[in-house]
C-alpha positions in Angstrom: -0.4 -10.8 30.6 -2.6 -11.5 27.6 -6.1 -12.7 28.2 -7.0 -16.0 26.5 -10.6 -17.0 25.7 -11.6 -20.2 23.9 -15.2 -20.7 23.2 -16.5 -24.0 21.8 -19.6 -23.9 19.7 -20.2 -26.6 17.1 -16.4 -27.2 17.1 -15.7 -23.6 16.3 -13.0 -22.0 18.5 -12.5 -18.3 18.9 -9.0 -17.5 20.1 -8.7 -14.0 21.5 -5.6 -12.5 23.0 -5.8 -8.9 24.2 -9.0 -8.4 22.3 -7.4 -9.5 19.0 -9.2 -12.4 17.3 -7.1 -15.1 15.6 -8.4 -17.5 13.0 -7.0 -20.8 11.7 -6.1 -21.7 8.1 -9.5 -23.2 7.3 -11.3 -20.2 8.6 -9.1 -17.9 6.6 -9.7 -19.9 3.5 -13.4 -19.6 4.0 -13.1 -15.9 4.7 -11.1 -15.2 1.5 -13.0 -17.8 -0.6 -9.7 -19.5 -1.5 -8.6 -23.2 -1.3 -6.8 -24.2 1.9 -3.8 -25.2 -0.3 -3.6 -21.6 -1.5 -3.5 -20.3 2.1 -0.8 -22.9 2.9 1.3 -21.7 -0.1 0.9 -18.0 0.8 1.9 -18.8 4.4 4.9 -20.9 3.4 6.1 -18.2 1.0 5.6 -15.5 3.6 3.1 -13.6 1.4 0.5 -13.3 4.2 1.0 -12.3 7.8 0.7 -15.2 10.3 1.8 -16.5 13.7 3.3 -20.0 14.2 2.3 -21.8 17.3 3.9 -25.2 17.2 2.7 -26.8 14.0 -0.3 -24.5 13.7 -0.5 -21.2 11.8 -2.8 -18.6 13.1 -3.9 -15.3 11.5 -4.9 -12.2 13.3 -8.0 -10.7 11.6 -6.8 -7.1 11.9 -3.5 -8.1 10.2 -5.4 -9.8 7.4 -7.6 -6.7 6.8 -4.5 -4.5 6.6 -2.8 -7.0 4.2 -5.9 -7.0 2.0 -6.1 -3.2 2.0 -2.4 -3.1 1.0 -3.3 -5.1 -2.1 -5.9 -2.5 -3.2 -5.4 -1.1 -6.7 -7.7 1.8 -7.6 -8.8 1.7 -11.2 -8.9 5.2 -12.7 -11.1 6.1 -15.7 -8.1 6.2 -18.0 -6.9 2.8 -16.9 -10.4 1.4 -17.3 -10.8 2.9 -20.8 -7.4 1.5 -21.8 -8.4 -2.0 -20.6 -11.6 -1.8 -22.6 -9.7 -0.7 -25.7 -11.5 2.6 -26.0 
């Protein structure tokens, strides 16, 4: 059975199940430096991994890190030079 821990400190909740930390939409927006509306759009379109609990969307930090890493595009020297017009 999953372990559930909720800690309240200045209205901040840490939700942990089986040592996995979940964050809410506002916290994810702050983490990614994006507007909350953008996070809502990405969630609605299924572009970002999330869990739905009632009306709330939760995001597992490890899933978000994997999602960000999957978006990584390495810039090679040739591509960099082509962009600069050199």
